[in-house]
NUVODREN-168555 format. One record per residue: residue number from 1; residue in one letter; x, y, z of N, C-alpha, C, O, CB in turn. Coordinates in steps of 0.001 Angstrom, whole numbers. Each point is the difference from the previous one (the first is absolute). Glycine has a CB too. Layout:
% residues N
     k   r      n_xx      n_yy      n_zz     ca_xx     ca_yy     ca_zz      c_xx      c_yy      c_zz      o_xx      o_yy      o_zz     cb_xx     cb_yy     cb_zz
   NUM   A         X         Y         Z         X         Y         Z         X         Y         Z         X         Y         Z         X         Y         Z
...
END
This chain:
% residues 227
     k   r      n_xx      n_yy      n_zz     ca_xx     ca_yy     ca_zz      c_xx      c_yy      c_zz      o_xx      o_yy      o_zz     cb_xx     cb_yy     cb_zz
     1   X       697     55350    111410     -1293      -391       403      -455      1740       -87       651       925       485      -296     -3655      1294
     2   X     -1718      2838     -2578      -228      1116      -132      -886       743      1234      -561      -747       803       937         4     -3256
     3   X      -496      2071      2597      -432       605      1071     -1431      -385       545     -1007      -418      -572      2533      2111      -261
     4   X     -1219     -1372      2262     -1242      -753       805     -1313       702      -175     -1149      -429      -108      2719      -339      1919
     5   X      -885      2392     -1805     -1119      1114      -802       749       668     -1334      1223       138       -26     -2459       686      2548
     6   X       306      -393     -3712       370      1113      -818     -1101       282      -657     -1035      -605      -278      3232       135        50
     7   X     -1671      1734        -2     -1310      1002      -135       600       792     -1200      1185       283       180     -2215        29      2547
     8   X       480       135     -3961       188       471      -810      -975      1245      -734     -1179       -82      -346      2401     -2110       613
     9   X      -481      3113      -348      -957       952      -326     -1334       558       847      -636       947      -462      1571     -1993     -1456
    10   X     -1261       522      2966      -988       525       816      -962      1401       274       652       854       601       852     -2413       -49
    11   X     -2602      1885      -793      -426       671       533     -1278       -61       448      -597     -1024      -333      2130      1785      -568
    12   X     -2356       311      1794     -1235      -649      1197      -358      2027      -572       703       996      -169       343     -3825      3323
    13   X     -2478      2503     -3253      -393      1178      -478     -1664      -325       668      -883      -704      -491      2855      1257     -2026
    14   X     -1983       311      3899     -1383       150       817      -809      1116      -829       511       823      -760       555     -1404      3331
    15   X     -2261       459     -2308     -1159      1050      -366      -419      1100      1020      -480      -536       998      -392     -1341     -2290
    16   X       887      2872      1354       194       912      1216     -1149       762      -315       448      1142      -102      2139     -1021       581
    17   X     -4293       -60      -778      -996       851      -204       597       286     -1735        81      -870      -867      -741      1991      3886
    18   X       946        46     -3138       227        21     -2410      1602       188       323       523       913      -640     -3130      1103     -1232
    19   X      3399     -2686      2701      1425       189       -90       322     -1531       437      -579      -693       837       924      3539      -254
    20   X       736     -3147     -1397      1079      -882       379      1321      -400       894       954       314      -713     -2006        72      -877
    21   X      1312      -672      2233      1291       234      1319       678     -1902      -893      -459     -1139       -84     -1193      3007      3734
    22   X      2725     -1256     -4037       903      -540      -317      1110      -845      1182      1064       384       483     -1732      1438     -2390
    23   X       112     -2743      2046       974      -493      1615      1213      -759      -621       987       -38       734     -3194      -567      1222
    24   X      2314        26     -3109      1010      -358      -471       169       181     -1321      -824        -4      -914       811     -1209      2540
    25   X      1836      1460     -1619      -340       626     -1984      1270      -400      -642      1039       642      -151     -2492      1925       397
    26   X      1070     -4034      -664      1397      -573      -531      1031      -764       607      1190       190      -253     -1546      1474      -705
    27   X      -133     -2664      1883       986      -799       556       370      -555      -451      -627      -325     -1008       228       347      2166
    28   X      1939      -806      -895       271     -1029      -327      1347       -98       971       992       724        70     -2312      -748     -2543
    29   X       888     -1325      3279       529      -860      1107       250     -1397       348      -651     -1012       259      -162      2622       139
    30   X      2180     -1192      -514       -43     -1875       485       573      -826      1651       781       481       821      -116      -477     -3736
    31   X     -1225     -1057      2959       421       -28       997       503     -1708       495      -849      -891       -28      -670      3335       242
    32   X      2700     -2688       143       676     -1422      -302      -726      -797      1678      -413       582      1003      3447       372     -2843
    33   X     -2931     -2548      1522      -620      -191      1024       900       -56       797      1172       -90      -366     -2856      -757      -400
    34   X      1107       912      2763      1193       367       799       300      1279       581       647       211      1026        39     -1709     -2291
    35   X     -1272      2393       433       818      1630        -4      -779       207      1411      -863      -701       529      1188      1980     -3544
    36   X       375       109      3495     -1071       265      1524       347      1920      -780      1046       616       204      -364     -3246      3116
    37   X     -1901      3179     -4184      -619       832     -1067      -938      1247      1044     -1127      -250       425       939     -2158     -2642
    38   X       744      3414      2426     -1109      1362       571       -54       648      -977      1025       451      -511      -580       -27      2717
    39   X     -1643      -220     -2703      -844      1228      -913       151      1459       952      -653       198      1024     -1515     -2136     -2185
    40   X      2912      2644       732       332       866       665      -658      1034      -529        93       164     -1216      1775     -1112      1876
    41   X     -2966      2199       428      -253      1591      -990     -1156       158      1210      -441      -803       823       866       617     -4298
    42   X      -753      1826      3152      -289       938      1034     -1963      -780       -57      -501      -996      -522      2922      3923        -7
    43   X     -2852     -1981      1228     -1837     -1029      -398      -392       728     -1195       192      1143      -415     -1517     -1662      3045
    44   X       639      -638     -3099      -587       638     -1496       801      -404      -639      -189       698      -997      -787      1202      1292
    45   X      1966     -2659      -592      1212         4      -858       -52      -886      -745       684        16     -1023       529       800      2309
    46   X     -2330     -2205      -877       -91     -1390      -851       234      -998       335      -305     -1060      -547       659      1907      -693
    47   X       522      -592      2680       356     -1001       827      -989     -1469       -42       259     -1039      -608       735      3202      2025
    48   X     -2139     -1872      -600     -1343      -762       207      -456      -885     -1033        13     -1228        79      -638      3022      1140
    49   X       202     -1080     -2239      -484      -156     -1369      1071      -786     -1120      -646      -476      -934      -754      2769      1563
    50   X      2526     -2474      -713      1095      -433       -32      -556     -1642       795      -498      -987      -542      2208      3767       488
    51   X     -1428     -2566      1270        55     -1480       593     -1236      -593      -329        -5     -1094      -565      1453      1583      2493
    52   X     -2503        99     -1645     -1397      -791      -744       -33      -555     -1182      -831      -863      -278      -216      2215      1241
    53   X      2286      -761     -2118      -413      -664      -740      1127     -1147       -22      -146      -846      -882     -1339      2726      -218
    54   X      2602     -2019      1964       283     -1147      -116      -608      -821      1069       399     -1089       412      1469      1838     -1582
    55   X     -2697      -195      1482     -1205     -1185      1243      -984      -371      -523      -787      -765       558       987      1744      1372
    56   X      -349      -549     -3026     -1303      -538     -1042     -1084       463       477     -1107      -536       -54      1905     -1503      -581
    57   X      -466      3228      1201     -1422       578       759      -767      1103      -941     -1182       313       142      2360      -564      2395
    58   X      -261       797     -3552      -398       960     -1252       925      -692     -1019       767      -951       144     -1342      3472      1072
    59   X       256     -1715     -2359       103     -1002     -1260       780      1418      -928      -680       898       498     -2048     -3134      -325
    60   X      3547      2866     -1022       317      1369      -391     -1037       525     -1026     -1127      -490       -83      3604        33       518
    61   X     -2205      1094      -921      -826       530     -1093       618       -71     -1005      -627      -120     -1052      -439      1407      2136
    62   X      2173     -1247     -1091       775      -571     -1065      1399      -651       190       727       450       886     -1974      1183     -1956
    63   X      1594     -2487       428      1566      -376       339      -442     -1703       561     -1118      -517        10      2475      3526       968
    64   X       188     -3690      -473      -430     -1075       191       623         5      1416       740       892       417     -1057     -1935     -2880
    65   X      -130      -242      3272       140      -417      1274       183     -1204        67      -978      -719      -206      -101      2207       880
    66   X      2648     -2239      -301         3     -1381       331       228      -138      1082       647       839       626      -152     -1454     -2288
    67   X      -987      -550      2230       111      -135      1766       -57     -1826      -321      -808      -725      -581      -946      3498      2201
    68   X      3218     -3036      -817        -2     -1999       -16       -88       -26     -1895      -335     -1155      -261     -1736        60      3276
    69   X      2183      1638     -3937       185      -403      -856     -1124        -1      -873       -68      -674     -1028      1701      -208      2151
    70   X     -2749      1853      -581     -1515       250      -166      -135       812     -1007       817       920        18     -1400     -1152      2136
    71   X       -67       233     -2931      -252      1483      -715     -1258       306      1064      -444     -1104       315      1191       794     -3404
    72   X     -1405      1235      3684      -648       782       867     -1646      -247      -231      -958      -578       512      3107      2322      -508
    73   X     -1812      -945     -1071     -1059       490     -1231      -952      -787      -631     -1215       170        90      2824      1029      -575
    74   X      -972     -2179      -241      -658     -1136      -337      -678     -1100      1002      -711      -940      -356      2261      1472     -1352
    75   X     -1179      -208      3002      -598     -1463      1192     -1541       714       220      -159      1189       279      2877     -2126      1621
    76   X     -3837       -83     -2092     -1236       463       864       180       299      2028       801      -283       891     -2175     -1467     -3261
    77   X       322      2327      2246       453       593      1429        78     -1747      1030       592      -228      1055     -2266      3461     -1342
    78   X       833     -4158      -566       648     -1569      1134      1498      -138      -296       830      -199       887     -3131     -1581     -1103
    79   X      2524      1870      -772      1415      -373       -63      1437      1171       439      1189      -300      -105     -2547     -1301     -1885
    80   X       910      2691      2392       319       930       445       143      -163      1975      1099      -154       532     -2251      1264     -3214
    81   X       199     -1056      3268      -473      -840      1155       957     -1458       239       624      -375       992     -3232      1434     -1574
    82   X      2426     -1689      -780      1223     -1413       749      1182      1173      -129       210       520      1096      -931     -3738     -2280
    83   X      1495      3727       169      1251       326       226       180       891      1251      1083       108       575      -771      -407     -2989
    84   X     -1019       693      2654        -1      1233      1627       236     -1112      1008       990       -14       732     -3131      2205     -1193
    85   X      1061     -3255       474       362      -871      1268      1104      -646       378       481      -213      1113     -2262       -23     -1399
    86   X      2317      -214     -1440      1095     -1168       217      1332       884      -376      1000      -717        32     -2575     -1716      -799
    87   X      1784      3440       511       888      1041      -346       198       510       937      1020      -498       477     -1492       827     -2260
    88   X        24       563      2511      -185      1469       176      -218       205      1199     -1170      -335       184       394       746     -2095
    89   X      1341        47      3111      -579       433      1609        69      1869      -109       515       913      -645       829     -3575      2374
    90   X     -2007      2461      -909      -365      1677        68        66       271      1764      -326      -799       878     -1696       954     -3433
    91   X      2552      1233      2713       486       262      1202      -642      1222      -119       573       487      -975      1565     -1804      1397
    92   X     -3169      2324        42      -612       893       120       455      1197      1022       564      -517       965     -2062     -1215     -1808
    93   X      1454      2848       930       803       883       910      -251       225      1125       620       423       975      -238       392     -2427
    94   X     -2680     -1572       958     -1085       304      1354       -96     -1621       545     -1080      -387       449      -764      2789     -1562
    95   X      3101     -3406      1054      -305     -1123        71     -1185      -907      -732       182     -1079      -564       956      2017      2346
    96   X     -2293      -291     -1644     -1322      -573      -626      -138     -1292       923     -1052      -465      -439      1293      1368     -2289
    97   X         5     -1414      3323      -356      -898      1446     -1229      -185        59      -519      1067      -328      2085      -270      1663
    98   X     -2790     -1981      -967     -1156      -168       363       -26      -170      1287       392     -1028       553      -919       334     -2441
    99   X      -109      2057      2682       344      -368      1432      -653     -1197       549       531      -739       829      -210      3029      -481
   100   X     -1734     -2484      -945      -545     -1327       564       899     -1393       403      -232      -854       855     -1610      1824     -2292
   101   X      3325      -804       151       566     -1395       473      1023       550       625       452      1143       -71     -1048     -2860     -1637
   102   X       953       706      2390      1602      -372       824      1310       123      -993      -195      -342     -1166     -1071     -1614      2765
   103   X      2383      2343     -1294      1307      -772     -1263      -227      -750      -706      -331       242     -1161      1656      -231      2205
   104   X     -1198     -1281      -487      -198     -1110      -471      -938      -252     -1350       171      -714      -988       358       370      3379
   105   X     -1601      1250     -1991     -1351        16      -834       896      1132     -1000       589      -409     -1001     -3280      -104      2966
   106   X      2707      1555     -1676       537       685      -954       827      -180      -693      -205       657     -1020      -388       252      1932
   107   X      1640     -1551      -979      1262      -900      -552      -605      -567     -1284       167       251     -1193       991     -1028      3592
   108   X     -2131      -313     -1531      -584     -1011     -1026     -1278       651      -889      -756      -557      -796      1480     -1483      2558
   109   X      -691      2809     -1513     -1306       709     -1714       301      -261     -1285      -661      -699      -768       246      2783      1700
   110   X      1364     -1549     -1144       141     -1032     -1568       829     -1090      -680       441        30     -1149     -1052      1764       896
   111   X       762     -2871      1270       106      -788       159     -1505      -803         0       -63     -1113      -522      2368      2042      1352
   112   X     -3426      -352      -262     -1065      -490      -190      -722        76     -1593      -566      -841      -698       610      1353      3298
   113   X       261       826     -2765      -164       505     -1393       466      -635     -1213      -492        12     -1128       554      1746      2282
   114   X      1020     -2334      -691       498      -858     -1536      -129     -1119       335       220      -706      -985      1430      1924       -14
   115   X     -1864     -1746      1767      -296     -1053       378       769     -1319      -170      1225         8      -125     -2972      1285       -97
   116   X       737     -2882       218      1321      -885      -529       636      -419      1121       558     -1069      -246       -81      2271     -1787
   117   X      -270      -778      3380       905      -186       665      -696      -159      1171      -703       941       368      2354        86     -1635
   118   X     -1567     -2666      2349      -580      -602       957       227       517      1054      1222       144        34     -1244     -1766     -1019
   119   X      -384      1974      1826      -361       622      1640      1655       -48       741       731       841       522     -3801     -2151      -142
   120   X      3143       120      -616      1622      -162      1142       706       294      -844       860       763       438      -910     -2576      1166
   121   X       202      1542     -2996      1378      1077      -673        79      1454        19       995       721       -70      -916     -2304     -1460
   122   X     -1583      1944      1662      -355      1360      -410       306       743      2210       332      1149       295     -2935     -1905     -3537
   123   X      2432        38      3868       162        64      1739      1711        20      -159       691       593       829     -3209     -2337       465
   124   X      2845      1341     -1944      1485       113       794      1183       661     -1141      1211        46       216     -1809     -2536      1498
   125   X         6      2903     -2774       733      1174      -920      -318      1184      1092       937       530       596     -1413     -1391     -3524
   126   X      -978      1281      3182      -133       675       497       703       397      1430       589      1057       224     -2196     -1600     -1838
   127   X      1473      -197      2237       721      -366      1592      1921       413      -694       720       751       658     -3035     -3668       733
   128   X      2653      2481     -2296      1517       571      -150       -16       957      -661      1149       346      -273      -126     -2082       356
   129   X     -2135      2675      -700       415      1339      -529      -276      1054      1012       506      1114       136      -961     -1818     -2466
   130   X      -586         9      3096       326      1333      1178      1026      -134      1201       135       797       929     -2556      -308     -1289
   131   X      3195     -1807       119      1150       -26      1191       655       559      -563       348      1028       582      -323     -2736       577
   132   X       462      1544     -2278       856       711      -963       215      1645       240      1009       679       188     -1877     -2570     -1836
   133   X      -695      2240      1545       162      1891       334        -9       462      1071      -234      1193       196      -751      -728     -1711
   134   X      1338     -1647      2808       479       161      1182     -1827       375       833      -138       712       995      3406       291     -1882
   135   X     -4385     -1675       164     -1244        28       937      -760     -1450       502     -1157      -387       169       822      2687     -1475
   136   X      1811     -2893      1445      -898     -1308       909      -693      -114       846      -769      -962        10      1911       318      -328
   137   X     -1139      1640      1422      -489       344      1018     -1528       275      -309     -1040      -597       277      3341      1365       549
   138   X     -2031       250     -1436     -1070       606      -349     -1241      -479     -1472      -658       743      -728      2581      1004      2059
   139   X     -1845     -2979     -1302      -664      -581     -1185     -1048        -6       225      -644       188     -1032      1962     -1320       365
   140   X     -2202       955      1907     -1261       131       228      -413      1024       619      -650      -128      1038       660     -1775     -1141
   141   X       251      2954      -350      -615      2075       180      -196       324     -1151       688      -241      -991       689      1354      2745
   142   X     -2597      -393     -1636      -374       484     -1148      1116      1497      -299      1074       267       539     -3923     -1487       -89
   143   X      2157      1901     -1397       829      1129      -420      -241       969       986      1014       697        43     -1058     -1131     -2427
   144   X      -800       841      3214      -243      1193       758       644      -172      1389       339       864       808     -2510      -402     -2093
   145   X      2253     -1833      1352      1114      -132      1301      1837       -56      -446       814      -544       746     -3088     -1126       575
   146   X      2639      2297     -2567      1510      -203      -621       -35      1748       -52      -819       918       -23      1092     -3785     -1782
   147   X      1435      2599      1806       447      1427      -479        89       471     -1643       -22      -629     -1058      1374       311      3268
   148   X     -1259      1529     -1909        59       258     -1916      1314     -1299      -650      -181      -874      -849      -261      4467      1004
   149   X      1446     -3335       463       395     -1381      -556       492      -892       219      1122      -374      -342     -1191      1174      -503
   150   X      -662     -1270      1431      -625     -1992       422      -944       322     -1464       474      -340     -1084      -995      -523      4794
   151   X      -556      1400     -3651      -750         6     -1148       285      -102     -1317      -593      -557      -924      -198      1485      2258
   152   X      2231       -28     -1251       929       391     -1807       487     -1882        60        54      -673     -1030      1693      4341      1042
   153   X     -1473     -4179      1237       809     -1148      -317     -1318     -1327      -439       202      -907      -807      2240      1848      2812
   154   X     -3464      -768     -1399     -1025      -592      -662      -404      -371      -925      -275     -1130      -405       140      1760      1371
   155   X        29       955     -1636        12       468     -1515      1160      -518     -1055        68       135     -1222     -1104      1945      2308
   156   X      1698     -2563      -384      1405      -468      -717        51     -1226      -401       261      -434     -1122       862      1749      2322
   157   X     -1487     -2075       140      -307     -1459       167     -1476      -470      -912      -359     -1090      -447      1637      1292      3119
   158   X     -1816       969     -2695      -951      -404     -1061        16       -79     -1637      -611      -594      -889      -290      1404      2761
   159   X      1853        44     -1753       197        48     -1446      1378     -1187      -689       364      -163     -1164     -1356      3101      1580
   160   X      1418     -3512       721       650      -882      -587      -163     -1381       446       872      -854       161       451      2594      -575
   161   X     -2755     -1826       612      -587     -1418       300       -42      -757     -1520       287     -1151      -328     -1943      2040      2616
   162   X      1368      -201     -2747      -158      -711     -1285       997      -338     -1116       -58      -418     -1157     -1779      1383      1702
   163   X      2953      -521       496      1190       -27      -892       504       731     -1663       398      -334     -1116      -905     -1699      2657
   164   X       181      3110      -802        62       499     -1811      1045       221      -222       991      -261       682     -2734      1298     -1073
   165   X      1644      -322      -985      1458       133      -927       389      1628       407      1108       341       414     -1789     -2217     -2921
   166   X      -384      2719      2312       239      1270       227     -1165       392      1386     -1208      -199       136      2164       664     -3061
   167   X       -60        79      3676      -686      1561      1445      -314       945      -712       861       243      -846       676      -263      2856
   168   X     -2707       892     -2046      -135      1351       -86      -346       578      1506      -670      -500       903       -88       241     -3500
   169   X      1185      1004      2549      -325       875      1323       171      1292         5      1112       461       258      -567     -2087       817
   170   X     -1815      2587     -1411       119      1229        73      -235       848      1192      -914      -115       816       526      -400     -2838
   171   X      1714      1714      1994       569       158       885       -42      -614      1357      -763       492       832       711      1015     -2221
   172   X       839     -2593      1715      -264      -954      1365       645       749      1015        18      -600      1075        -2     -1764     -2108
   173   X       482      3402      1041       400       255      1344      -833      1690       406       295       728       948      2479     -2441     -1327
   174   X     -4096      2026      -930      -258      1274       335     -1152       335      1621      -141      1090       556       631      -903     -3668
   175   X     -1141     -1525      3508      -628       611      1839       956     -1025       905      -481      -884       709     -2770      1455     -1094
   176   X      4749      -303       244       907      -836      1404       741      1211       182       162      1057      -610       289     -3907       126
   177   X       -91      2360      1452      1236      1312       363      1449      -759      -281        54     -1196      -286     -1529      2602      2580
   178   X      2640      -553     -2176       667        45     -1006      1273     -1430       606       875      -526      -688     -1634      3737      -229
   179   X       515     -3416      1956      1207     -1257       485     -1115     -1607      -104       447     -1123       236      1426      3126      2146
   180   X     -3090     -1764     -2714      -766     -1280      -132        25      -121     -1568       209     -1038      -627     -1841      1199      2895
   181   X      1352      1226     -2846       244      -262     -1712      1300      -623      -267       130     -1030      -661     -1413      3102       -10
   182   X      2342     -1343      1265      1451      -920      -127      -495     -1851        34        29      -854      -887      1712      3176      2592
   183   X     -2067     -2365      -600      -276     -1516       218      -235      -901     -1043       425     -1033      -516     -1256      1758      2309
   184   X      -462       552     -1907     -1120     -1080     -1135       979      -386     -1167       208     -1182      -272     -2831      2572       558
   185   X      3452        55     -1239       412      -342      -800      1268     -1053        17       180      -875      -847     -1406      2898       367
   186   X      1978     -1785      1499      1648     -1078       228     -1020     -1328      -214       555     -1017      -417      1642      2380      2791
   187   X     -3517     -1420     -2142      -388     -1595       642      -850      -313     -1603       -49     -1140      -462      -469      1396      4015
   188   X       -10       756     -4149       182      -374     -1838      1149      -287      -512         0     -1078      -595     -1471      2484       121
   189   X      2688      -710       482       686      -154      -761      1118     -1582       236       662      -610      -839     -1273      3551       575
   190   X       408     -3220      1917        12     -1529       322       -66      -695     -1385       709      -339      -947     -1965       544      3327
   191   X      -634      -217     -1713      -822      -971      -544       705       242     -1763       219      -993      -694     -2847      1136      2818
   192   X      2831       881     -2499       234       -85     -1567      1662      -461      -586       511      -234     -1095     -2546      2334      1088
   193   X      2367     -2073      1070      1804      -823       -61      -137      -905       104       872      -581      -645       447      1611      1466
   194   X     -2271     -2038      -113      -269     -1388       389      -491      -238      -444       693      -834      -584      -503       592      1849
   195   X     -1680       135     -1977     -1021      -263      -608       482       498     -1691      -192      -794      -921     -1567      1054      3403
   196   X      2151       599     -2647       332       690     -1487     -1081       165      -646      -195      -348     -1165      2166      -577       849
   197   X     -3079      1713      1367     -1318       283      -442       -86      1352      -641       141       684      1014     -1001     -2136       746
   198   X       742      2214     -2627       -79      1048      -603      -506      1091       410      -911       454      -692      1011     -1737      -540
   199   X       287      2004      2389      -461      1118       360      -710      1494      -508       925       673      -455       551     -2055      1382
   200   X     -2409      1933      -992       -79      1344      -516      -795       574       407     -1181      -339        75      1869       -40     -1592
   201   X        15      1824      2022      -626      1102      1159      -313      1235     -1242       761        76      -964       997      -689      3784
   202   X     -2577      1257     -2723      -462      1379        -2      -485       828      1481      -865      -206       851       160      -686     -3300
   203   X      2279      2423      2130        95       412      1361       616      1068      -250       478       272     -1102      -466     -2185      2348
   204   X        50      2792       -10       853      1251      -453      1244      -400      1529       935       800        27     -3376      1614     -1535
   205   X      2471     -3245      2381       763       101      1161       927      -360      -890        78      -722      -993     -1263       312      3239
   206   X      2128      1390     -1368      1570      -613      -359       716     -1320       -25       612      -679      -824      -557      2492      1610
   207   X      -583     -1911      1140       470     -1665       347        10      -744     -1177       990      -406      -609     -2031       282      2815
   208   X      -959      -128     -2671        31     -1250      -915      1257       106      -947       930      -807         8     -3595       587        14
   209   X      2568      1315      -830       911       438      -710      1152      -421         6       454      -625      -959     -1539      2002      1064
   210   X      1791     -1107       998      1571      -179       201       190     -1859       -46       919      -536      -619      -541      3234      2485
   211   X     -1232     -3321     -1237      -608     -1379       -69        49      -843     -1080       296     -1194       -20     -1550      2094      1306
   212   X       901       -88     -2285      -165      -718     -1706      1225      -154      -753       929       781      -203     -3072       341      -134
   213   X      1903     -2452       -71       738      -212     -1198       236      1091     -1318       985       354      -649     -1854     -2559      1501
   214   X       109      2374      -863      -613      1768     -1216      -801       630       178     -1046      -608      -229      1303        11     -1335
   215   X      -395      1425      1825      -767      1516      -621      -327       738      -763       767       892      -362      -294      -946      1225
   216   X     -2360      -139     -1612      -339       109      -918      -910      1119       424     -1020        51       688      1603     -2284     -1700
   217   X       328      3334       197      -650      1538       394     -1482       764     -1346         2       250     -1205      3293       298      2465
   218   X     -4010      -477      -484     -1189       112      -736      -956      1472       253      -725       175       979       876     -2965      -830
   219   X        15      3610     -1093      -649      1611       570      -961        29     -1280       346      -319     -1138      1977      1993      2542
   220   X     -3576     -1241     -1018      -529       782     -1182     -1043     -1082      -828      -884       386      -765      3313      1262       560
   221   X     -2129     -3130       531      -111      -937      -850      1083      -879     -1095      -117      -947      -779     -1777      2377      1334
   222   X      2743      -720      -208      1191      -529     -1183      1216      -101      1637       114       490      1124      -736      1339     -4623
   223   X      1439     -3050      2360       986      -851       630      1427      1381       543       592       -10     -1079     -1455     -2814      -900
   224   X      1414      3527      2570       838       292      -109      1389      -186       202       928       807        58     -2614      -168      -103
   225   X      1632     -1910       142      1286      -930       159       -48      -805      1023      -956      -152       761      2241      1634     -1617
   226   X       432     -2361       910      -518     -1101      1380      1611       230       176       858        29      -882     -3337     -2356       430
   227   X      2633      2498      2008      1020        40       521       599     -1256       705      1097        67       554     -1839      2128      -583
END
């Protein structure tokens, strides 16, 4: 079976005035289905840029990015949107929940974007995931009524609701206290082992690195090795 993510010779340059910032410099990386992988490095090392490549929200300046067997550079904007909707879930460090919607509505939102599912099936899947992340009693509460850890659990449920092959998490514990961060990572690890979903994190949190099956180290836009 081919890797679920395959990156070869990727560079990414961003113009900044009269200069060019090299965010990625010749990155090669393969990730197998079901891995629980961390991309680790200091701020400005290229972690988020690399995650954006995998998440199809950015394209490389040079090199090749394949996700779920598809070469992302050759896809139209519509096909990239389809790839994100059908294969990729996102968990953001700032949660990115919609404050006017309750927990159930936030989790259901990607299914509404994806379409093709009846209301009864959608409601059943949302209820199942909300309960799985331990928020059944809060299902009709809004984000401003929840703690940071609870909001992150909503974000996890929302990322999983489309049953993606890959879940990407950008610094998922950055805005959480230590105990809550540990519980969130434990929940993701459980879902990874039970559902065989590929999780890819960017982080400099050593607890996240400790739980990973593989840690990919990146410094100044270059992969420095994996442990």
